C-alpha positions as CSV (number, residue, x, y, z in Angstrom):
1,M,0.0,0.0,0.0
2,T,1.3,3.4,-0.9
3,T,0.7,6.7,0.8
4,D,1.0,10.3,-0.5
5,P,4.3,11.9,0.5
6,P,3.9,14.6,3.1
7,A,4.0,18.1,1.9
8,P,7.6,19.5,2.3
9,T,8.0,22.0,5.1
10,Q,9.9,25.2,5.2
11,D,10.4,27.9,7.7
12,P,7.9,30.7,7.3
13,A,9.4,33.7,5.6
14,K,9.6,37.0,7.2
15,G,6.3,38.9,6.7
16,S,4.3,35.7,6.1
17,G,1.2,35.1,8.1
18,R,-1.8,32.7,8.0
19,A,-1.7,32.8,4.2
20,G,1.7,31.2,4.2
21,R,3.2,33.9,1.9
22,N,5.6,36.7,2.3
23,V,2.8,39.2,1.7
24,P,4.8,42.4,0.7
25,V,7.0,40.4,-1.7
26,S,3.9,38.6,-3.1
27,I,2.1,41.9,-3.7
28,A,5.2,43.4,-5.4
29,S,5.5,40.4,-7.7
30,A,1.8,40.5,-8.5
31,V,1.9,44.2,-9.4
32,G,4.9,43.6,-11.7
33,L,3.1,40.7,-13.5
34,I,-0.1,42.8,-13.9
35,A,1.9,45.7,-15.3
36,L,3.6,43.4,-17.8
37,V,0.2,42.0,-18.9
38,L,-1.5,45.4,-19.2
39,V,1.4,47.1,-21.1
40,T,1.7,44.4,-23.7
41,L,-2.1,43.9,-24.0
42,L,-3.0,47.6,-24.3
43,V,0.0,48.7,-26.4
44,W,-0.1,45.9,-29.0
45,K,-2.1,42.8,-28.3
46,T,0.1,40.6,-30.6
47,L,3.0,41.4,-28.2
48,F,0.8,40.0,-25.4
49,M,0.9,36.6,-27.2
50,V,4.7,36.7,-26.9
51,V,4.1,36.8,-23.1
52,V,1.7,33.9,-23.3
53,A,4.2,31.8,-25.4
54,A,7.0,32.6,-22.9
55,A,4.7,31.5,-20.0
56,V,4.0,28.2,-21.8
57,L,7.8,27.6,-22.1
58,V,8.4,28.4,-18.4
59,A,5.5,26.2,-17.3
60,I,6.8,23.2,-19.4
61,W,10.2,23.7,-17.9
62,E,8.7,23.7,-14.4
63,L,6.7,20.5,-15.1
64,H,9.9,18.9,-16.5
65,R,11.6,19.7,-13.2
66,G,8.7,18.5,-11.1
67,F,8.2,15.2,-13.0
68,H,11.9,14.4,-12.5
69,M,11.0,13.9,-8.8
70,K,9.1,10.7,-10.0
71,D,11.8,9.7,-12.5
72,I,9.6,10.9,-15.4
73,D,11.7,12.6,-18.1
74,L,9.7,14.9,-20.3
75,P,11.2,15.7,-23.7
76,E,11.4,19.5,-23.4
77,Q,12.4,20.3,-27.0
78,P,9.3,18.9,-28.8
79,L,7.0,20.0,-26.0
80,M,8.2,23.6,-26.1
81,L,8.2,23.8,-29.8
82,G,4.8,22.3,-30.1
83,G,3.5,24.5,-27.3
84,V,4.6,27.7,-29.0
85,V,3.2,26.5,-32.4
86,M,-0.2,25.7,-30.7
87,V,-0.4,29.2,-29.2
88,V,0.5,30.9,-32.6
89,V,-1.9,28.9,-34.8
90,A,-4.7,29.4,-32.3
91,Y,-4.2,33.1,-32.4
92,F,-4.0,33.5,-36.2
93,W,-6.1,30.6,-37.5
94,G,-8.5,29.6,-34.7
95,A,-9.8,26.5,-32.9
96,P,-9.6,24.0,-35.8
97,A,-5.9,24.8,-36.3
98,L,-5.3,24.5,-32.5
99,V,-6.8,21.0,-32.5
100,T,-4.7,19.9,-35.4
101,A,-1.5,21.4,-33.9
102,T,-2.2,19.6,-30.6
103,A,-2.6,16.3,-32.3
104,V,0.5,16.8,-34.4
105,S,2.5,17.9,-31.4
106,A,1.4,14.9,-29.4
107,L,2.4,12.5,-32.2
108,V,5.8,14.2,-32.8
109,T,6.5,14.0,-29.1
110,M,5.7,10.3,-29.0
111,L,7.9,9.7,-32.0
112,W,10.7,11.7,-30.4
113,L,10.6,9.5,-27.4
114,L,11.2,6.4,-29.5
115,R,14.9,7.4,-29.6
116,R,15.2,6.6,-25.9
117,G,14.1,3.0,-26.3
118,V,11.5,0.9,-24.6
119,P,12.1,1.5,-20.8
120,G,9.9,4.2,-19.4
121,Y,8.3,4.9,-22.8
122,V,4.7,4.7,-21.6
123,Q,5.1,6.9,-18.5
124,N,7.1,9.5,-20.4
125,A,4.7,9.6,-23.3
126,T,1.7,9.7,-21.1
127,A,3.2,12.6,-19.0
128,S,4.1,14.4,-22.2
129,V,0.6,14.3,-23.6
130,F,-0.8,15.4,-20.2
131,T,1.6,18.3,-20.3
132,L,0.6,19.3,-23.8
133,V,-3.1,19.4,-22.8
134,Y,-2.6,20.9,-19.4
135,V,-0.4,23.8,-20.4
136,P,-0.2,24.8,-24.1
137,F,-3.6,23.5,-25.2
138,L,-5.5,25.2,-22.3
139,G,-3.2,28.2,-22.6
140,S,-4.1,28.6,-26.3
141,F,-7.6,29.5,-25.4
142,V,-6.2,32.8,-24.3
143,A,-5.1,33.2,-27.9
144,L,-8.6,32.2,-29.1
145,L,-10.2,34.8,-26.8
146,L,-7.8,37.5,-27.8
147,S,-8.4,36.9,-31.5
148,E,-12.1,37.6,-31.2
149,G,-11.3,41.2,-32.2
150,G,-9.1,40.2,-35.1
151,A,-5.6,38.7,-34.7
152,T,-3.5,41.7,-35.9
153,G,-5.3,44.8,-34.6
154,F,-3.8,47.6,-32.5
155,D,-7.2,48.7,-31.1
156,R,-7.0,48.5,-27.3
157,Y,-10.8,48.6,-27.1
158,D,-11.6,45.6,-29.4
159,A,-13.6,42.6,-28.3
160,G,-10.5,40.4,-27.8
161,V,-8.7,42.8,-25.5
162,K,-11.9,43.4,-23.5
163,G,-12.4,39.6,-23.2
164,I,-8.9,39.0,-21.9
165,L,-9.3,41.8,-19.3
166,T,-12.6,40.3,-18.2
167,F,-11.0,36.8,-18.0
168,I,-8.1,38.1,-15.9
169,A,-10.3,40.2,-13.7
170,V,-12.8,37.4,-12.7
171,T,-10.0,34.9,-12.2
172,A,-8.0,37.3,-10.0
173,A,-11.2,38.0,-8.1
174,S,-11.5,34.4,-7.2
175,D,-7.9,34.3,-5.9
176,I,-8.2,37.6,-4.0
177,G,-11.7,36.9,-2.6
178,G,-10.5,33.5,-1.4
179,F,-7.3,34.8,0.0
180,V,-8.9,37.6,2.0
181,A,-11.9,35.6,3.3
182,G,-9.7,32.6,4.0
183,V,-7.2,34.6,6.1
184,L,-9.9,36.5,8.0
185,F,-12.6,33.9,8.5
186,G,-11.2,30.5,7.4
187,R,-12.2,27.8,9.8
188,H,-13.6,24.9,7.9
189,Q,-11.2,23.1,5.6
190,M,-12.4,22.3,2.2
191,S,-10.0,19.5,1.5
192,P,-7.5,18.9,4.4
193,V,-5.5,16.2,2.5
194,I,-5.2,18.0,-0.8
195,S,-5.0,21.7,0.3
196,P,-5.1,22.3,4.0
197,K,-5.1,26.1,3.7
198,K,-8.2,26.1,1.4
199,S,-11.4,26.7,3.4
200,W,-15.1,26.9,2.7
201,E,-15.2,30.4,4.0
202,G,-12.5,31.3,1.4
203,F,-14.6,29.7,-1.3
204,A,-17.5,31.8,-0.3
205,G,-15.3,34.9,-0.5
206,S,-14.2,33.8,-3.9
207,A,-17.8,33.3,-5.1
208,V,-19.0,36.7,-3.9
209,L,-16.2,38.7,-5.4
210,C,-16.1,36.6,-8.6
211,V,-19.8,37.2,-9.2
212,A,-19.6,40.9,-8.4
213,V,-16.6,41.4,-10.8
214,G,-18.1,39.2,-13.4
215,I,-21.3,41.2,-13.6
216,A,-19.4,44.5,-13.5
217,M,-17.1,43.5,-16.3
218,V,-19.8,42.0,-18.5
219,V,-22.1,45.0,-18.1
220,W,-19.6,47.9,-18.2
221,V,-16.8,46.5,-20.3
222,L,-18.4,44.0,-22.6
223,D,-21.8,45.8,-22.8
224,A,-23.8,42.6,-22.4
225,D,-26.6,41.4,-20.1
226,W,-25.9,41.1,-16.3
227,W,-27.0,37.5,-16.1
228,I,-24.1,36.5,-18.4
229,G,-21.8,38.1,-15.8
230,L,-23.5,36.1,-13.1
231,C,-22.9,32.9,-15.1
232,L,-19.3,34.0,-15.8
233,G,-18.6,34.6,-12.1
234,L,-20.1,31.2,-11.0
235,I,-18.2,29.3,-13.7
236,A,-14.9,31.1,-12.9
237,V,-15.1,30.4,-9.1
238,V,-15.8,26.7,-9.6
239,M,-13.2,26.2,-12.3
240,A,-10.6,28.3,-10.5
241,T,-11.0,26.3,-7.3
242,L,-10.9,23.0,-9.1
243,G,-7.8,24.2,-11.0
244,D,-6.1,25.1,-7.7
245,L,-7.0,21.7,-6.2
246,C,-5.7,19.8,-9.2
247,E,-2.4,21.7,-9.0
248,S,-2.2,20.9,-5.3
249,V,-2.7,17.2,-6.0
250,I,0.1,17.3,-8.6
251,K,2.5,19.0,-6.3
252,R,1.7,16.6,-3.4
253,D,2.1,13.6,-5.7
254,L,5.5,14.9,-6.9
255,G,6.5,15.8,-3.3
256,V,7.2,19.5,-4.0
257,K,5.9,22.6,-2.2
258,D,6.3,24.9,-5.2
259,M,6.9,24.1,-8.9
260,S,9.9,26.5,-8.8
261,Q,10.9,29.9,-7.4
262,V,10.8,32.0,-10.5
263,I,8.2,34.4,-9.0
264,P,9.3,35.9,-5.6
265,G,6.6,35.4,-3.0
266,H,4.5,33.1,-5.2
267,G,6.8,30.2,-6.1
268,G,6.6,28.8,-9.6
269,L,4.7,30.2,-12.6
270,M,2.4,27.1,-12.5
271,D,1.5,28.0,-9.0
272,R,-0.1,31.2,-10.5
273,L,-1.4,29.7,-13.7
274,D,-3.4,26.9,-12.2
275,S,-6.6,28.9,-11.8
276,L,-6.1,30.7,-15.1
277,L,-5.6,27.5,-17.1
278,A,-8.7,26.0,-15.5
279,T,-11.0,29.0,-16.2
280,I,-10.0,30.1,-19.7
281,A,-11.7,27.4,-21.8
282,P,-15.2,27.7,-20.3
283,I,-14.9,31.5,-20.2
284,W,-14.0,31.6,-23.9
285,L,-16.9,29.3,-24.7
286,L,-19.4,31.4,-22.8
287,L,-18.1,34.8,-24.2
288,H,-17.8,33.4,-27.8
289,Y,-21.4,32.3,-28.0
290,L,-23.2,34.7,-25.7
291,V,-21.3,38.0,-26.1
292,F,-19.1,38.3,-29.2
């Protein structure tokens, strides 16, 4: 019988509290990331896709490091190349091209692994396809959403830019609402084994802020009906929470606390992308058919 490895422990950093973060450093890093996103998105949205592609590369690198803890060796070269191609074709040619690029990337990666021989082939190939779907495929829905306003425009007020701002706002609202409510009122653990710091009170805070921001963004930014914002907020809070829990399970299974330390105060990039990756596909689906 096997048991999950205990979560690694570390001394609390100066300035950290019940949230388990160095709050000042965490806030500074978050502000820097938000500034990068807004500058690239509002100046020239195609430049924002460079940021998305770079995030995909870093995330694949982090998963490569993490899977090594279980003696799983992801082939970084085909995964990174395929991931960037998936983002690019989704932005310029849409969903059908993304599906094709994903299938081709998976096949090329499996063929690439043939060079290593038989031992470990199934686990490496399975982890590779999982990585393709989890990071670049889901991440490419950002490209699909941004391209709603046309893939080459400079207009900072087009549908795609507004859609991305809405997506980021509601997902951030889930994290912020859960963080604040969890720190102030968290008493009842949602899933003690998977994520001890996540509470039902935090989930309630996420839901309230998510719905409020969803309605505000849909009505005032997207100029659509309020009930779409309500649906958007509810979808975002559920998917963001599930995404966070899935990432927690992955880290516990791998026996790591953070996927890396590339973002001061936050850990790895995947530790920040978990909610975003989980929410983007249903948000694109809802906005594509009900708003744009």
